[in-house]
C-alpha positions as CSV (number, residue, x, y, z in Angstrom):
1,X,27.4,-40.0,27.0
2,X,29.4,-40.7,29.7
3,X,28.0,-40.0,33.1
4,X,30.2,-39.9,36.4
5,X,28.2,-41.7,38.9
6,X,28.6,-40.4,42.5
7,X,29.7,-42.8,45.0
8,X,27.3,-41.7,47.8
9,X,23.9,-43.0,47.3
10,X,22.4,-40.0,48.7
11,X,24.3,-37.9,46.3
12,X,22.9,-40.1,43.5
13,X,19.4,-38.7,44.4
14,X,20.0,-35.0,45.0
15,X,23.2,-34.1,42.8
16,X,21.0,-32.4,40.0
17,X,23.5,-32.0,37.5
18,X,23.9,-35.7,37.7
19,X,20.3,-36.0,37.5
20,X,20.0,-34.1,34.4
21,X,22.6,-35.9,32.8
22,X,20.3,-39.2,33.4
23,X,17.3,-37.6,31.4
24,X,19.2,-36.4,28.8
25,X,20.9,-39.8,28.2
26,X,17.4,-41.6,28.8
27,X,15.6,-39.4,26.1
28,X,18.3,-39.7,23.5
29,X,18.4,-43.7,24.1
30,X,14.3,-43.9,23.8
31,X,12.4,-44.0,21.0
32,X,8.9,-43.4,22.1
33,X,6.6,-44.8,19.6
34,X,2.4,-45.8,19.4
35,X,1.1,-42.9,22.1
36,X,4.4,-42.9,24.1
37,X,5.2,-39.3,25.1
38,X,8.4,-38.1,26.4
39,X,8.4,-37.3,30.1
40,X,10.2,-37.6,33.0
41,X,9.2,-37.6,36.9
42,X,11.2,-35.6,39.2
43,X,11.4,-38.2,42.1
44,X,13.0,-39.2,45.7
45,X,10.8,-42.0,46.4
46,X,7.2,-42.6,47.2
47,X,7.7,-41.4,50.7
48,X,8.9,-37.8,49.9
49,X,5.8,-36.5,51.1
50,X,6.0,-37.9,54.4
51,X,9.7,-36.8,54.3
52,X,8.4,-32.7,53.8
53,X,6.9,-33.7,57.3
54,X,9.9,-34.3,59.1
55,X,10.6,-37.6,57.8
56,X,14.1,-39.1,57.8
57,X,14.5,-40.2,53.8
58,X,16.7,-43.6,53.6
59,X,18.0,-44.7,50.3
60,X,18.8,-48.4,49.1
61,X,19.8,-47.9,46.0
62,X,19.1,-45.7,43.2
63,X,15.3,-46.7,42.8
64,X,14.4,-47.7,46.4
65,X,14.2,-45.0,49.3
66,X,11.5,-44.9,52.5
67,X,11.0,-43.2,55.6
68,X,11.8,-44.4,58.9
69,X,8.8,-44.6,60.9
70,X,8.8,-41.5,63.6
71,X,5.5,-41.5,65.3
72,X,4.4,-43.9,68.2
73,X,1.1,-41.8,69.0
74,X,-1.2,-39.9,66.6
75,X,-2.5,-38.0,69.4
76,X,0.6,-36.3,69.2
77,X,1.4,-35.9,65.8
78,X,0.4,-32.6,63.9
79,X,1.6,-32.8,60.5
80,X,2.8,-29.5,59.3
81,X,4.7,-28.6,55.7
82,X,7.5,-26.5,56.9
83,X,8.8,-24.4,54.2
84,X,12.3,-24.7,55.5
85,X,12.2,-28.5,55.5
86,X,15.4,-29.8,53.6
87,X,13.4,-32.4,51.3
88,X,10.8,-29.9,50.7
89,X,13.2,-27.3,49.4
90,X,15.3,-29.8,47.4
91,X,12.1,-31.0,45.7
92,X,11.7,-27.5,44.7
93,X,15.0,-26.9,43.4
94,X,14.9,-30.3,41.6
95,X,11.5,-29.3,39.8
96,X,12.8,-26.1,38.7
97,X,15.9,-27.6,37.3
98,X,14.2,-29.9,35.3
99,X,11.4,-27.7,34.2
100,X,14.2,-25.2,32.9
101,X,15.5,-28.2,30.5
102,X,12.0,-29.8,29.7
103,X,10.2,-26.6,28.1
104,X,9.8,-27.8,24.3
105,X,11.7,-31.1,25.0
106,X,9.6,-33.4,27.4
107,X,6.8,-33.5,29.7
108,X,7.4,-32.7,33.6
109,X,5.4,-35.3,35.9
110,X,4.1,-34.5,38.9
111,X,6.1,-35.8,41.3
112,X,4.6,-38.9,43.3
113,X,2.7,-37.8,46.6
114,X,1.8,-40.8,48.9
115,X,-0.9,-38.9,51.1
116,X,-3.3,-39.7,53.5
117,X,-3.5,-43.2,54.5
118,X,-0.4,-44.1,52.8
119,X,1.5,-41.2,54.5
120,X,0.3,-41.9,57.8
121,X,1.7,-45.7,57.4
122,X,4.9,-44.3,56.6
123,X,5.1,-42.3,59.4
124,X,4.0,-44.6,62.0
125,X,4.4,-48.1,60.5
126,X,1.6,-50.4,59.6
127,X,1.5,-52.3,62.6
128,X,1.1,-48.4,64.5
129,X,-1.4,-47.5,62.2
130,X,-3.7,-50.8,62.5
131,X,-3.7,-50.9,66.4
132,X,-4.5,-46.9,66.0
133,X,-7.6,-47.8,63.5
134,X,-9.0,-50.2,66.3
135,X,-7.8,-48.1,69.3
136,X,-8.0,-44.7,68.0
137,X,-9.9,-44.3,65.0
138,X,-11.1,-41.0,65.4
139,X,-7.3,-39.7,65.7
140,X,-6.7,-41.8,62.5
141,X,-9.6,-39.8,61.0
142,X,-8.2,-36.4,62.1
143,X,-4.7,-37.0,61.1
144,X,-5.8,-38.4,57.5
145,X,-7.8,-35.7,57.1
146,X,-5.0,-33.1,57.8
147,X,-2.5,-35.0,55.8
148,X,-4.8,-34.8,52.9
149,X,-5.4,-31.0,53.1
150,X,-1.5,-30.6,53.4
151,X,-1.1,-32.7,50.0
152,X,-3.7,-30.7,47.9
153,X,-1.5,-27.8,48.8
154,X,1.8,-29.9,47.5
155,X,-0.2,-30.8,44.4
156,X,-1.4,-27.1,43.7
157,X,2.7,-26.3,44.5
158,X,3.8,-28.9,41.9
159,X,1.1,-27.9,39.3
160,X,1.9,-24.1,39.4
161,X,5.4,-24.9,38.8
162,X,5.0,-27.0,35.7
163,X,2.6,-25.0,34.2
164,X,5.1,-22.7,33.6
165,X,6.6,-24.8,30.9
166,X,3.7,-26.6,29.9
167,X,0.1,-27.2,29.7
168,X,-2.0,-29.9,31.5
169,X,-0.2,-32.2,33.3
170,X,1.1,-35.8,33.4
171,X,1.9,-38.3,36.4
172,X,4.0,-41.4,37.2
173,X,1.1,-43.4,35.3
174,X,2.0,-41.8,31.4
175,X,-1.2,-40.6,30.8
176,X,-1.3,-36.9,29.5
177,X,-4.4,-34.6,31.0
178,X,-5.2,-31.2,29.4
179,X,-5.8,-30.0,33.1
180,X,-5.1,-31.2,37.1
181,X,-4.4,-35.0,36.7
182,X,-3.2,-37.2,39.8
183,X,-2.6,-41.0,40.2
184,X,-5.0,-41.5,43.3
185,X,-3.7,-44.3,45.7
186,X,-3.9,-45.6,49.0
187,X,-1.7,-49.0,49.0
188,X,-2.4,-49.4,53.0
189,X,-5.9,-50.1,52.3
190,X,-5.0,-53.5,51.3
191,X,-4.6,-54.3,54.9
192,X,-8.1,-53.8,55.7
193,X,-11.9,-54.6,54.8
194,X,-13.9,-52.8,52.4
195,X,-15.8,-51.6,55.7
196,X,-12.8,-50.1,56.9
197,X,-11.8,-48.6,53.4
198,X,-15.2,-46.9,53.4
199,X,-14.8,-45.5,56.9
200,X,-11.2,-44.3,56.7
201,X,-10.0,-43.8,53.5
202,X,-12.5,-43.3,51.2
203,X,-13.1,-39.5,51.9
204,X,-9.2,-38.6,51.1
205,X,-9.9,-40.1,47.5
206,X,-13.2,-37.9,47.1
207,X,-11.3,-34.8,48.4
208,X,-8.7,-35.1,45.6
209,X,-11.4,-36.3,42.8
210,X,-13.2,-32.5,43.5
211,X,-9.8,-30.9,43.3
212,X,-8.1,-32.2,40.3
213,X,-9.6,-32.6,36.4
214,X,-8.7,-36.3,35.7
215,X,-7.7,-39.3,37.8
216,X,-6.8,-42.6,37.8
217,X,-6.5,-45.0,40.9
218,X,-3.3,-47.1,41.5
219,X,-5.1,-50.3,42.7
220,X,-1.7,-52.2,43.3
221,X,-1.7,-56.3,44.3
222,X,-4.4,-58.9,44.9
223,X,-5.0,-57.6,48.4
224,X,-6.4,-54.6,47.4
225,X,-8.9,-56.2,44.7
226,X,-11.6,-56.1,47.8
227,X,-12.0,-52.4,47.8
228,X,-12.3,-52.1,43.6
229,X,-16.1,-52.2,43.7
230,X,-16.3,-49.3,46.3
231,X,-13.6,-47.4,44.0
232,X,-16.1,-48.2,40.6
233,X,-19.2,-46.7,42.5
234,X,-16.9,-42.9,42.6
235,X,-18.5,-41.1,39.3
236,X,-16.1,-38.6,39.2
237,X,-13.0,-41.3,39.1
238,X,-11.8,-41.4,35.2
239,X,-10.1,-44.9,35.7
240,X,-8.5,-47.7,37.8
241,X,-4.7,-48.9,36.9
242,X,-4.4,-52.1,37.9
243,X,-0.9,-53.6,39.1
244,X,-1.0,-57.4,40.2
245,X,2.4,-56.7,42.1
246,X,5.6,-58.4,42.6
247,X,5.6,-62.1,42.0
248,X,2.0,-62.3,40.7
249,X,0.4,-63.8,37.9
250,X,1.3,-62.1,34.5
251,X,-1.6,-59.7,33.0
252,X,-3.2,-62.2,30.7
253,X,-4.2,-63.7,33.6
254,X,-6.2,-60.8,35.0
255,X,-8.9,-60.6,32.1
256,X,-11.3,-60.8,34.8
257,X,-10.4,-58.0,36.8
258,X,-9.5,-55.9,33.7
259,X,-13.0,-56.6,32.4
260,X,-15.0,-55.4,35.7
261,X,-13.3,-52.2,35.7
262,X,-13.9,-51.4,31.8
263,X,-17.4,-52.8,31.6
264,X,-18.2,-50.5,34.9
265,X,-17.3,-47.5,32.4
266,X,-14.1,-46.6,33.6
267,X,-10.5,-46.3,31.6
268,X,-8.0,-49.3,32.5
269,X,-4.4,-48.8,32.8
270,X,-2.1,-51.5,32.9
271,X,1.3,-52.6,32.0
272,X,2.7,-55.7,30.4
273,X,5.2,-57.6,28.3
274,X,5.3,-56.9,24.8
275,X,4.3,-60.7,24.0
276,X,1.0,-60.2,26.0
277,X,-0.3,-57.5,24.1
278,X,-2.0,-58.9,21.1
279,X,-3.9,-61.5,23.6
280,X,-5.4,-58.6,25.9
281,X,-6.4,-56.7,22.5
282,X,-8.1,-59.9,21.6
283,X,-9.9,-60.6,24.9
284,X,-10.4,-56.7,26.4
285,X,-12.9,-53.9,24.7
286,X,-10.6,-51.1,23.6
287,X,-12.8,-48.2,24.4
288,X,-10.8,-46.9,27.6
289,X,-7.9,-49.4,27.4
290,X,-4.4,-48.0,27.5
291,X,-2.1,-50.4,27.5
292,X,2.0,-49.4,28.7
293,X,4.7,-51.5,27.6
294,X,8.5,-51.3,26.5
295,X,10.8,-53.4,23.7
296,X,14.4,-53.6,23.8
297,X,15.0,-53.0,20.1
298,X,13.3,-50.7,17.6
299,X,12.8,-53.8,15.6
300,X,10.7,-55.2,18.1
301,X,8.4,-52.2,19.1
302,X,7.4,-51.7,15.2
303,X,6.6,-55.4,14.9
304,X,4.7,-55.2,18.2
305,X,3.0,-51.7,16.5
306,X,1.7,-53.5,13.4
307,X,0.2,-56.5,15.9
308,X,-1.6,-53.3,17.2
309,X,-2.6,-52.1,14.1
310,X,-4.4,-55.4,13.0
311,X,-6.7,-55.5,16.2
312,X,-7.7,-52.2,15.3
313,X,-8.9,-53.1,11.7
């Protein structure tokens, strides 16, 4: 299958027929083995939620987009989800189109929602948000609370649409839930101490946990590890996705972190290179462990499955 690629970068993200053809090509050329599930995530980038609130999306390439900061003073920021917002309307059109071709063929993921602290960081910028945490803490808390309320309504809107064609849900973390499932996250929290994380950013996680059935928190990079113990205290949190981050050590050198999560009674989702799988299975308890990887050929993949089977005996 040949696909005519639009020259304009924004069109590559927003041309729905082009997106549907890419989905078809990906699924036709991918073999899903082990516990892998055919799925697709409707996506306009991690800052889509902030774009729904008046942010201006910028597309760098076919995998990277971001929002230009547009908030200087949080006391003047009153986020509202406008039903006529261009990006909100586009995401709903994209979701409808994907669901139409997905039924009976593949699962549709809940689109990425960078809510609360991450949305505020996208809207105001890192420096502005840090300054406001110390100078206007109550404004930060007020705004995060409002953003979380809006995010929950966005999640429900997504879930309602997707439920027309499938039971349960999946997110950009490829784990399936029979009910409401969301990848929780707060990448900005890596910039703050555990004390500030608990004061400013924990409540948004707890609110979402009360609303959904299953959850995995996306813990991104070594700076975020200082908040891991707080997350492990959350009884209703099902698991942690540990991502070492760009340029970090390979997964096989993070056995201590993986073990902390599993011994706390949480599930652990990790991604790694195929050659790391056997070592990780030999070092980590298997209950609650979810390893994601990909191979370049079917032969390589089936060889890896045999290695996995040996560790299960």
